[in-house]
C-alpha positions, 0 to 999 in steps of 0.5 A: 835438542838441548836439555833445558836446565832446571832450577833447584827447589827453593826450599831444601829437603826437610833432613837438610833444613833440620841440620841447618837449623841445628848449625844455627842453634849451635853458633847462637849458644856460642854467642860468636857473631862470626860463626853465626853469619857463617851458619847462616851464610852456608844455609843461604846456599841451600837456597835459590839465591834470587828466590831468597833475595826477593822473599827476604826483600834484600839484594842478592850482593846485600845476603852475600856481604851480610854473612861473608863475615868481617869486616862486614856484619849483617844487622838485625833487619837482615838477620830476621828477613833472611831467616824468615825467608828460609823458613826459620825463625829466632827466638829467645830461651832462658840461659842454663847459666847462673850468670845472668841477671835476675829479674826485678 
């Protein structure tokens, strides 16, 4: 009798999710698009890609291309859909630098 292959869990463990969130946040702090793409791309590999594609509404090849780096850059729709499908959210916070424009 052959062993039946078991599909990996759709959602990584809590410690992996926190480490992934930290990696993505560090990339956003650097404002480096290539590093952001790499961090989100690395996060996608922790998930079952078929499930991720279905939940995000994007095709598997589109997800791979979106976060592969140059010359392909993801659009915000891809970023938001993939992050949402992985259970993450993108939010803004005031920067700690004084180089920001003043309001009003």
